[in-house]
C-alpha positions, 0 to 999 in steps of 0.5 A: 500500500502506498500512502493514501491521501484523500479528503484531508486524511492520510493513511499508511500501512504499518505492519501485521501480527500473528499466525496460526497458534496450533504449534506455538504463539499466535492466534487461532481463528481470532474473532474480535480484539480490544485495545489496552494501554500502549501497544497492548491488544487482547484477542478472542480466539475461537476453537476448532478440532485442532485447537479445541480450547477457546481463549484470550491472547494478550500481545504487544503488537509493537510499533513496527515489523517484528516487534510483536511479543506474546504476553499470555493466554487465559481462559479454557473450555468449559462453563466454570468461572473464567471459562468459555465455550464460544467467546464472541466479543471483547471490550475494556472498561475505563479501569482496564478490566477485560469483559468477554461475551460468550455467545453460547453461555449467554454471559459476560465474564470479567478479568483483570488485565493479566487474565485473572477472573474477577466476576461474571453476569448474565442469564440466558433468555430473550427477556429484558436484561437477559442475554440471547447470543451476545455478539458485540460489546462496547463501553461508553464514557460512563462505563455503561456497556452495550451488548448486541444479540444475534438471536434476539436482534437487539441492543441492550445497555447495562452497567459494568456490573450487569444491571439492565439500563435500556434496550431497543431493536427486534427483528426487521428491516426498518430503522431501529430494528436489526437482523442478526446484529454483530459488532457495536461501537460508541463514539466520543459523544456516546452515540452507538453504532451497530453493524447490522449483519444481515441488513447490510448496514450500520445504524447510528443511535443516541445512547438511549436508542433514538435512531439517528442515521444509516451508514452504508448500503448493500453491494459489492463495490467500494463504498458498499457493504455486505454482511458487516461484522464490526464497526469502529469510530475514531476521535474525528468521527470517521467510521470504519466498517469490517465488510466480511463478505467483500473482504475489505474495510470501508471508511466513511466520514461522520455524515456517512459519505464514503472516504476510502477502502482498505483491502489488506496490505500484508506484503511482509510476513509477521515475525511469528509467521516468518519464523515458521516459514524460514524453519521449513525449507519446503515452505520456502520453496513452495512460496517461491513457486507460486505465481503471486503472493498478492492474495496472501496480502489481502483481507480474508473475512475480516471479523473485527476492527478497532481504532484508538485515539492514536489513529492506529486502525487494527483489523483482525482476520479470522481466516488468516489468523492475524491483525493488520495495522494501519495508521491515520496520520495526524500531522502528515506533511508532503515533501517539497520536491521542487525546492 
């Protein structure tokens, strides 16, 4: 990726982190991520027959190529305290506590920043204050947490201790209704954005559930989305949507106008992936034989997107088991070549 300069914004590709974790440090079908302090990132790993243990991975992604460091993993399979069956979403509150939603167990588990279990809340059901397939978590400025539910097609707002505050939604295509909502985000004004998966859109609401606007519409071209899996909002109000079906990230301005599209730019392997490849001569030769490595660079089924106040945009890919990192430049100055 060359520098993208468009509509007063500048984006640069930074680096990627991760690889398959079956044989060591890395990720395994990562589904969601959340930013901690500095370079710290928490990643949700989902199970399969090769790695049947769902867990959270804490990593430092570093500031450049090959600076990533695995810190720890926590959680295991089961329904006991601190365990998971199908972890689906993750978010941090203002105290740095880690909240993880489990779509199968219909609960939210709480850990400290080092992965020690603290508490849990949630009861299965479709009633008010119950959880029915939670798929997204996001905190507002007062540490209230919004939870999207894929089975009840709604959003509910809770205190950090799990006390019900309000909720809205229900299955449908009208504004304020959803069909299998997935990711959720909150902006600096405490407005709520919901990735409305099967309606191919993002809907924006006030914190009390008043409908404000729709972002994106169904399609396969740039600026259009199909099956959005997650949404994030930066400090400038720009909106980033993970377009799962079309393997891309769409960027919109605060009014919903399309800004640009990211398609994935991992031309260089991460440190973990490069170590594995270089230790296997057959893998090195196989990569030399292929006509083009470009398909490897591009996104494949992005499931999560997160953007911090530092302008770092992180995209997690479940199928390629990695995070690709971009930088929105705050003080970019073009060189004066005619001097």
